C-alpha positions, 0 to 999 in steps of 0.5 A, a space after each residue: 500500500 501507499 504510505 503518505 507519512 508526515 513530511 513536515 520534518 523533511 521538506 524544510 531540509 530539502 527545499 530552499 525557501 527561495 524556490 517557488 511552489 509546485 503547481 498542477 494544471 487541474 482542479 486539485 490545486 489553484 493554478 496561477 493565471 500565467 500558468 493556466 494560459 500556457 498549459 490550458 487543458 494540460 493536467 500534469 503537475 507543472 513544477 517551477 522548482 529545481 528537482 529535489 534530488 540534487 538539493 537533498 543530495 547536497 544536504 545529506 553529504 553535508 550532514 553525513 560526509 561518510 556517504 561518499 564512501 558508499 559510491 563505486 562499482 559492486 563486484 557482485 553484480 557481474 556474478 548475478 548477471 552471469 547466473 541469470 543469463 545462464 538460467 535464461 539460456 538453460 530454460 530456453 533450451 530446456 523448453 525447445 520441444 515444449 508447446 508454447 500454449 502448454 501450461 508448463 511453457 506459460 508458467 515457466 515464461 511468467 514465473 521464471 522468465 519474466 522475473 529473470 528478464 526484469 532482473 536483467 533489465 535492472 542489471 542493465 540499469 545498474 550497469 548504465 551507471 558504471 556500477 559493475 566495473 570501473 572502466 566505462 567500456 567494460 560496463 558498456 560491453 557487459 551491458 550488451 552481454 546482459 542484454 542477450 536473454 532479452 532478445 532485442 537490442 536495447 542496452 546501448 540506447 537505454 543508457 543515454 536516455 536513462 542518464 538524461 532522465 536523471 539529469 533532466 528529471 521531469 523536463 518536458 522533451 528530455 525526460 523520456 520516462 514521462 508520458 506524452 499528453 497524447 498518451 495521457 489523453 487517450 489512455 485516461 480510463 480504466 481500460 486505457 490504463 489497463 492497456 498501458 499496464 499490459 503493454 507498458 514495456 512497448 511504451 517505454 521502448 518506443 516513446 524515447 525514439 518519438 521524443 528525440 533521436 540519439 546518434 548511432 554509435 559503435 556501441 549501438 552497432 555492436 549491441 545490434 550485431 551481438 544480439 542478432 547473432 545470439 538470436 540467430 544461433 539460438 534459433 538455429 540450434 534450439 529452435 523457435 520455441 527457445 527464442 519465443 521463450 526469451 521474447 515472451 519473458 521480456 514482454 511479460 516482464 514489463 506487463 502485468 507482473 508484480 515486478 513491473 509495478 516499479 515502472 509506475 511506482 517510481 514517479 507517478 503521483 498517487 496523492 499530490 499533497 502530503 498529509 501534513 500539508 493537507 492538515 495545515 491547509 498549506 501548499 508544498 512541492 508535489 513529491 516526484 519520486 517514490 521508494 518501495 520497501 518490500 521483498 521484491 527488492 531482492 529480485 530487482 537490484 533494490 530499484 525500489 529504493 528509488 529516492 535513494 537511487 536518484 539522490 545518489 546514482 553512483 551508489 550501487 544496489 548493495 549499498 542503497 540500504 546503508 544509505 537509507 539507514 545513514 540518512 534515515 532522517 531524510 527518508 523516513 518521512 517521505 511517502 512510499 509504497 509497500 506493494 508493487 502489485 497494489 500499485 498496478 491495481 490502484 493505478 488502473 482502478 482509481 479514477 483520480 490516478 493516471 498518466 496525467 499524474 506526473 510532475 513536469 517542468 519546462 526547463 532545466 536539465 541536459 541531454 546525456 549522450 552523443 559525445 565523441 568516444 574519446 570524451 567518454 571518460 569525463 562524461 561518464 562521471 558526469 552522467 553517473 551523478 557522482 557527488 561533487 560532479 555537476 
């Protein structure tokens, strides 16, 4: 369930008094006339403040300087990736003679395959922040390897889009995690939201290319060639059902699967005003990121600790719980989720929640990616969000 605990002790620490408030272009909050003129008919939450993570990161570093020591690669990541890749290839080969519509095949795809490929999605997410190896190139190549059981090449394209999401959180036209107005308008119903949740993996795969295009680099080409070669070899030596197992696993990993709840839980706003603000009849910034504290974090590289991750993208999954404990005074009062399954259910059925419920800003941030390969090192540090690097 969603817990919206008092945030009065948190927001004063992280929001400078000089910043203006966040407003939403809908009936829930009063909208200034100048904003109404710009966003008529737009029901997103439009913010005129700096995104909160940089501010909170600076406050945490000042209060807990030792947090810097938590940054850096996690050696365990590569072993977990190797194990899951081996598991998926083994399952694919094992099911090569099993009918696709049989109960055995379908259960294997949903229970094992979808969970494993969601794990690989989030392994690639982790690797995109240079948290598997110290060398940037090693991370790029290893992400391509982790991509193999997913069936379609995406790791090279995911990285710059995702790092831009971090550097440009909520910025319209840059943050491709944001739904477009077209999506929000046409899917603003129970059936529309159910369709979105069922096919959300396709929205996340195709939307970035509709927002802006990335230059095709050598790592993109390598990702494509490696993936198509792997798919061809699997198809030739294990058959179509083996490859279908991997493709179906990827689809269900981003569909109506418990682990897929993290896509919605991370940044969709389920309640625009913290409880303390309602009681005080006050207006505070709408929260933009929400953590999840539950058992599925064990299967998903602790991606549920999402406020913690956005505050310190250079801290690997194994040390995010330590960050939470070290800076608990900054995280304990933030609204968070306790169930990803409940998130999906609530998102679909609650008429007050939908694709419009995202915080947007129309300026700030920057695009990551497209630099020359000989500049990779310095830009990698900037893209990784290492404390002290702007």
